[in-house]
C-alpha positions as protocol buffer text, in pm:
chain_id: "A"
residue {
  index: 1
  type: MET
  ca { x: 8589 y: 15230 z: 10626 }
}
residue {
  index: 2
  type: LYS
  ca { x: 8713 y: 15010 z: 10903 }
}
residue {
  index: 3
  type: ILE
  ca { x: 8888 y: 14698 z: 10843 }
}
residue {
  index: 4
  type: ALA
  ca { x: 8958 y: 14425 z: 11065 }
}
residue {
  index: 5
  type: ILE
  ca { x: 9216 y: 14133 z: 10964 }
}
residue {
  index: 6
  type: TYR
  ca { x: 9164 y: 13785 z: 11176 }
}
residue {
  index: 7
  type: PRO
  ca { x: 9470 y: 13575 z: 11128 }
}
residue {
  index: 8
  type: GLY
  ca { x: 9561 y: 13190 z: 11174 }
}
residue {
  index: 9
  type: SER
  ca { x: 9706 y: 12923 z: 11041 }
}
residue {
  index: 10
  type: PHE
  ca { x: 9365 y: 12799 z: 10963 }
}
residue {
  index: 11
  type: ASP
  ca { x: 9495 y: 12389 z: 10879 }
}
residue {
  index: 12
  type: PRO
  ca { x: 9228 y: 12278 z: 10865 }
}
residue {
  index: 13
  type: ILE
  ca { x: 8927 y: 12593 z: 10918 }
}
residue {
  index: 14
  type: THR
  ca { x: 8703 y: 12489 z: 11158 }
}
residue {
  index: 15
  type: SER
  ca { x: 8331 y: 12583 z: 11270 }
}
residue {
  index: 16
  type: GLY
  ca { x: 8490 y: 12787 z: 11564 }
}
residue {
  index: 17
  type: HIS
  ca { x: 8697 y: 12952 z: 11292 }
}
residue {
  index: 18
  type: LEU
  ca { x: 8367 y: 13036 z: 11098 }
}
residue {
  index: 19
  type: ASN
  ca { x: 8208 y: 13119 z: 11360 }
}
residue {
  index: 20
  type: ILE
  ca { x: 8441 y: 13388 z: 11442 }
}
residue {
  index: 21
  type: ILE
  ca { x: 8442 y: 13513 z: 11127 }
}
residue {
  index: 22
  type: ARG
  ca { x: 8081 y: 13521 z: 11105 }
}
residue {
  index: 23
  type: ARG
  ca { x: 8038 y: 13776 z: 11384 }
}
residue {
  index: 24
  type: SER
  ca { x: 8336 y: 13974 z: 11279 }
}
residue {
  index: 25
  type: SER
  ca { x: 8188 y: 14034 z: 10953 }
}
residue {
  index: 26
  type: LYS
  ca { x: 7890 y: 14226 z: 11067 }
}
residue {
  index: 27
  type: ILE
  ca { x: 8083 y: 14418 z: 11337 }
}
residue {
  index: 28
  type: PHE
  ca { x: 8309 y: 14585 z: 11000 }
}
residue {
  index: 29
  type: ASP
  ca { x: 8325 y: 14689 z: 10709 }
}
residue {
  index: 30
  type: LYS
  ca { x: 8609 y: 14435 z: 10587 }
}
residue {
  index: 31
  type: LEU
  ca { x: 8724 y: 14142 z: 10743 }
}
residue {
  index: 32
  type: ILE
  ca { x: 9044 y: 13987 z: 10593 }
}
residue {
  index: 33
  type: VAL
  ca { x: 9057 y: 13649 z: 10671 }
}
residue {
  index: 34
  type: CYS
  ca { x: 9440 y: 13617 z: 10647 }
}
residue {
  index: 35
  type: VAL
  ca { x: 9667 y: 13264 z: 10685 }
}
residue {
  index: 36
  type: MET
  ca { x: 9967 y: 13324 z: 10794 }
}
residue {
  index: 37
  type: VAL
  ca { x: 10278 y: 13066 z: 10816 }
}
residue {
  index: 38
  type: ASN
  ca { x: 10377 y: 12959 z: 11182 }
}
residue {
  index: 39
  type: ALA
  ca { x: 10694 y: 12851 z: 11163 }
}
residue {
  index: 40
  type: GLY
  ca { x: 10608 y: 12648 z: 11468 }
}
residue {
  index: 41
  type: LYS
  ca { x: 10351 y: 12431 z: 11243 }
}
residue {
  index: 42
  type: ASN
  ca { x: 10379 y: 12169 z: 11000 }
}
residue {
  index: 43
  type: PRO
  ca { x: 10099 y: 12194 z: 10804 }
}
residue {
  index: 44
  type: MET
  ca { x: 9843 y: 11999 z: 10614 }
}
residue {
  index: 45
  type: PHE
  ca { x: 9736 y: 12214 z: 10377 }
}
residue {
  index: 46
  type: THR
  ca { x: 9979 y: 12431 z: 10183 }
}
residue {
  index: 47
  type: LEU
  ca { x: 9903 y: 12822 z: 10197 }
}
residue {
  index: 48
  type: ASP
  ca { x: 9726 y: 12828 z: 9885 }
}
residue {
  index: 49
  type: GLU
  ca { x: 9500 y: 12563 z: 9961 }
}
residue {
  index: 50
  type: ARG
  ca { x: 9428 y: 12679 z: 10299 }
}
residue {
  index: 51
  type: VAL
  ca { x: 9296 y: 13005 z: 10103 }
}
residue {
  index: 52
  type: ALA
  ca { x: 9139 y: 12837 z: 9881 }
}
residue {
  index: 53
  type: LEU
  ca { x: 8942 y: 12610 z: 10163 }
}
residue {
  index: 54
  type: ILE
  ca { x: 8824 y: 12883 z: 10358 }
}
residue {
  index: 55
  type: ARG
  ca { x: 8671 y: 13141 z: 9991 }
}
residue {
  index: 56
  type: ARG
  ca { x: 8492 y: 12852 z: 9968 }
}
residue {
  index: 57
  type: VAL
  ca { x: 8351 y: 12828 z: 10332 }
}
residue {
  index: 58
  type: THR
  ca { x: 8295 y: 13226 z: 10336 }
}
residue {
  index: 59
  type: ALA
  ca { x: 8167 y: 13256 z: 9956 }
}
residue {
  index: 60
  type: ASP
  ca { x: 7824 y: 13431 z: 10112 }
}
residue {
  index: 61
  type: LEU
  ca { x: 8001 y: 13660 z: 10306 }
}
residue {
  index: 62
  type: PRO
  ca { x: 8041 y: 13950 z: 10056 }
}
residue {
  index: 63
  type: ASN
  ca { x: 8271 y: 14183 z: 10270 }
}
residue {
  index: 64
  type: VAL
  ca { x: 8522 y: 13917 z: 10347 }
}
residue {
  index: 65
  type: GLU
  ca { x: 8852 y: 13875 z: 10183 }
}
residue {
  index: 66
  type: VAL
  ca { x: 9065 y: 13571 z: 10193 }
}
residue {
  index: 67
  type: ASP
  ca { x: 9452 y: 13608 z: 10204 }
}
residue {
  index: 68
  type: GLY
  ca { x: 9752 y: 13439 z: 10295 }
}
residue {
  index: 69
  type: SER
  ca { x: 10090 y: 13590 z: 10391 }
}
residue {
  index: 70
  type: HIS
  ca { x: 10454 y: 13544 z: 10480 }
}
residue {
  index: 71
  type: GLU
  ca { x: 10477 y: 13888 z: 10643 }
}
residue {
  index: 72
  type: LEU
  ca { x: 10507 y: 14049 z: 11018 }
}
residue {
  index: 73
  type: LEU
  ca { x: 10070 y: 14104 z: 11094 }
}
residue {
  index: 74
  type: ALA
  ca { x: 10185 y: 14415 z: 11218 }
}
residue {
  index: 75
  type: GLU
  ca { x: 10314 y: 14504 z: 10896 }
}
residue {
  index: 76
  type: TYR
  ca { x: 10028 y: 14329 z: 10675 }
}
residue {
  index: 77
  type: ALA
  ca { x: 9807 y: 14539 z: 10875 }
}
residue {
  index: 78
  type: LYS
  ca { x: 9932 y: 14808 z: 10808 }
}
residue {
  index: 79
  type: ARG
  ca { x: 9971 y: 14759 z: 10390 }
}
residue {
  index: 80
  type: LYS
  ca { x: 9623 y: 14640 z: 10411 }
}
residue {
  index: 81
  type: GLY
  ca { x: 9470 y: 14988 z: 10632 }
}
residue {
  index: 82
  type: SER
  ca { x: 9322 y: 14805 z: 10912 }
}
residue {
  index: 83
  type: CYS
  ca { x: 9338 y: 14936 z: 11222 }
}
residue {
  index: 84
  type: VAL
  ca { x: 9224 y: 14623 z: 11411 }
}
residue {
  index: 85
  type: ILE
  ca { x: 9309 y: 14250 z: 11433 }
}
residue {
  index: 86
  type: VAL
  ca { x: 9020 y: 14011 z: 11559 }
}
residue {
  index: 87
  type: LYS
  ca { x: 9123 y: 13698 z: 11782 }
}
residue {
  index: 88
  type: GLY
  ca { x: 8866 y: 13433 z: 11910 }
}
residue {
  index: 89
  type: LEU
  ca { x: 8958 y: 13321 z: 12251 }
}
residue {
  index: 90
  type: ARG
  ca { x: 8854 y: 12940 z: 12328 }
}
residue {
  index: 91
  type: ALA
  ca { x: 8991 y: 12937 z: 12729 }
}
residue {
  index: 92
  type: GLY
  ca { x: 9204 y: 13176 z: 13000 }
}
residue {
  index: 93
  type: SER
  ca { x: 9505 y: 13022 z: 12873 }
}
residue {
  index: 94
  type: ASP
  ca { x: 9446 y: 13169 z: 12532 }
}
residue {
  index: 95
  type: PHE
  ca { x: 9448 y: 13531 z: 12670 }
}
residue {
  index: 96
  type: GLU
  ca { x: 9811 y: 13499 z: 12796 }
}
residue {
  index: 97
  type: ASN
  ca { x: 9924 y: 13402 z: 12493 }
}
residue {
  index: 98
  type: GLU
  ca { x: 9742 y: 13651 z: 12291 }
}
residue {
  index: 99
  type: PHE
  ca { x: 9767 y: 13906 z: 12493 }
}
residue {
  index: 100
  type: GLN
  ca { x: 10138 y: 13927 z: 12470 }
}
residue {
  index: 101
  type: MET
  ca { x: 10060 y: 13895 z: 12084 }
}
residue {
  index: 102
  type: ALA
  ca { x: 9842 y: 14192 z: 12119 }
}
residue {
  index: 103
  type: MET
  ca { x: 10102 y: 14403 z: 12303 }
}
residue {
  index: 104
  type: ILE
  ca { x: 10394 y: 14284 z: 12011 }
}
residue {
  index: 105
  type: ASN
  ca { x: 10215 y: 14426 z: 11728 }
}
residue {
  index: 106
  type: HIS
  ca { x: 10092 y: 14732 z: 11911 }
}
residue {
  index: 107
  type: LYS
  ca { x: 10423 y: 14810 z: 11978 }
}
residue {
  index: 108
  type: ILE
  ca { x: 10538 y: 14806 z: 11609 }
}
residue {
  index: 109
  type: ASN
  ca { x: 10222 y: 14941 z: 11469 }
}
residue {
  index: 110
  type: PRO
  ca { x: 10120 y: 15200 z: 11720 }
}
residue {
  index: 111
  type: ASN
  ca { x: 9797 y: 15253 z: 11443 }
}
residue {
  index: 112
  type: LEU
  ca { x: 9696 y: 14848 z: 11584 }
}
residue {
  index: 113
  type: ASP
  ca { x: 9431 y: 14717 z: 11840 }
}
residue {
  index: 114
  type: THR
  ca { x: 9355 y: 14377 z: 11904 }
}
residue {
  index: 115
  type: MET
  ca { x: 8958 y: 14299 z: 11985 }
}
residue {
  index: 116
  type: PHE
  ca { x: 8918 y: 13962 z: 12165 }
}
residue {
  index: 117
  type: LEU
  ca { x: 8623 y: 13771 z: 12128 }
}
residue {
  index: 118
  type: THR
  ca { x: 8498 y: 13468 z: 12276 }
}
residue {
  index: 119
  type: ALA
  ca { x: 8409 y: 13199 z: 12155 }
}
residue {
  index: 120
  type: GLU
  ca { x: 8059 y: 13030 z: 12182 }
}
residue {
  index: 121
  type: HIS
  ca { x: 8029 y: 12810 z: 12397 }
}
residue {
  index: 122
  type: GLN
  ca { x: 7970 y: 12496 z: 12152 }
}
residue {
  index: 123
  type: TYR
  ca { x: 8341 y: 12631 z: 12015 }
}
residue {
  index: 124
  type: MET
  ca { x: 8542 y: 12626 z: 12321 }
}
residue {
  index: 125
  type: TYR
  ca { x: 8693 y: 12350 z: 12314 }
}
residue {
  index: 126
  type: MET
  ca { x: 8768 y: 12313 z: 11927 }
}
residue {
  index: 127
  type: SER
  ca { x: 9091 y: 12376 z: 11832 }
}
residue {
  index: 128
  type: SER
  ca { x: 9245 y: 12247 z: 11454 }
}
residue {
  index: 129
  type: SER
  ca { x: 9480 y: 11990 z: 11656 }
}
residue {
  index: 130
  type: MET
  ca { x: 9153 y: 11844 z: 11796 }
}
residue {
  index: 131
  type: VAL
  ca { x: 9039 y: 11801 z: 11480 }
}
residue {
  index: 132
  type: LYS
  ca { x: 9351 y: 11638 z: 11340 }
}
residue {
  index: 133
  type: GLU
  ca { x: 9368 y: 11387 z: 11581 }
}
residue {
  index: 134
  type: LEU
  ca { x: 8963 y: 11317 z: 11562 }
}
residue {
  index: 135
  type: ALA
  ca { x: 9023 y: 11231 z: 11179 }
}
residue {
  index: 136
  type: SER
  ca { x: 9282 y: 10966 z: 11311 }
}
residue {
  index: 137
  type: TYR
  ca { x: 8994 y: 10751 z: 11459 }
}
residue {
  index: 138
  type: ASP
  ca { x: 8757 y: 10810 z: 11174 }
}
residue {
  index: 139
  type: VAL
  ca { x: 8472 y: 11009 z: 11381 }
}
residue {
  index: 140
  type: ASP
  ca { x: 8237 y: 11236 z: 11234 }
}
residue {
  index: 141
  type: LEU
  ca { x: 8366 y: 11557 z: 11193 }
}
residue {
  index: 142
  type: SER
  ca { x: 7990 y: 11763 z: 11106 }
}
residue {
  index: 143
  type: ASP
  ca { x: 8021 y: 11949 z: 11397 }
}
residue {
  index: 144
  type: PHE
  ca { x: 8353 y: 12068 z: 11397 }
}
residue {
  index: 145
  type: LEU
  ca { x: 8433 y: 12147 z: 11061 }
}
residue {
  index: 146
  type: PRO
  ca { x: 8267 y: 12335 z: 10815 }
}
residue {
  index: 147
  type: GLU
  ca { x: 8014 y: 12058 z: 10552 }
}
residue {
  index: 148
  type: GLU
  ca { x: 8220 y: 12230 z: 10226 }
}
residue {
  index: 149
  type: ILE
  ca { x: 8551 y: 12123 z: 10365 }
}
residue {
  index: 150
  type: ILE
  ca { x: 8506 y: 11750 z: 10496 }
}
residue {
  index: 151
  type: ASP
  ca { x: 8561 y: 11560 z: 10182 }
}
residue {
  index: 152
  type: ASP
  ca { x: 8862 y: 11770 z: 10157 }
}
residue {
  index: 153
  type: PHE
  ca { x: 8970 y: 11722 z: 10502 }
}
residue {
  index: 154
  type: LYS
  ca { x: 8936 y: 11347 z: 10512 }
}
residue {
  index: 155
  type: GLU
  ca { x: 9121 y: 11278 z: 10146 }
}
residue {
  index: 156
  type: ARG
  ca { x: 9422 y: 11464 z: 10327 }
}
residue {
  index: 157
  type: VAL
  ca { x: 9416 y: 11275 z: 10643 }
}
residue {
  index: 158
  type: SER
  ca { x: 9378 y: 10938 z: 10403 }
}
residue {
  index: 159
  type: THR
  ca { x: 9679 y: 11082 z: 10210 }
}
residue {
  index: 160
  type: ILE
  ca { x: 9862 y: 11168 z: 10508 }
}
residue {
  index: 161
  type: HIS
  ca { x: 9775 y: 10780 z: 10678 }
}
residue {
  index: 162
  type: GLN
  ca { x: 9884 y: 10592 z: 10354 }
}
residue {
  index: 163
  type: GLY
  ca { x: 10217 y: 10742 z: 10344 }
}
residue {
  index: 164
  type: GLY
  ca { x: 10291 y: 10638 z: 10686 }
}
residue {
  index: 165
  type: ASN
  ca { x: 10281 y: 10923 z: 10886 }
}
residue {
  index: 166
  type: ARG
  ca { x: 10079 y: 11068 z: 11163 }
}
residue {
  index: 167
  type: ILE
  ca { x: 9885 y: 11393 z: 11156 }
}
């Protein structure tokens, strides 16, 4: 069984992320979407909340499992029996950082390869950071987020703004 892992912070999961998940789920027997902790980010949603949101939007994909981890990705992949990491690329600038991470992961776990999927044209510009910025201007998010989580996202944005914080 070919098991792949699609890691990310997914704060929030965007329509672009979901596109990569759907496409990857057709390539591999099992796809694990793993919410990872990024020490350099201050997430809007807790790890458990992000896992729950992703489970909701991938419920129709029987070979997709959603998990969260504080582990090093290469070690997590080894523990899960995965030999492939899936990474979505939007632009050339994404490639440099992702290529470096792929080399590090392969050094730590020589059985681990990284597969890069380019974003489809309608998602080339999309990022969670950009969606958060748009939300602070009350923009229609239906082109940016899966419909199932828009209300959760808007509620969280509203809570943050009520507290006097910026996203």
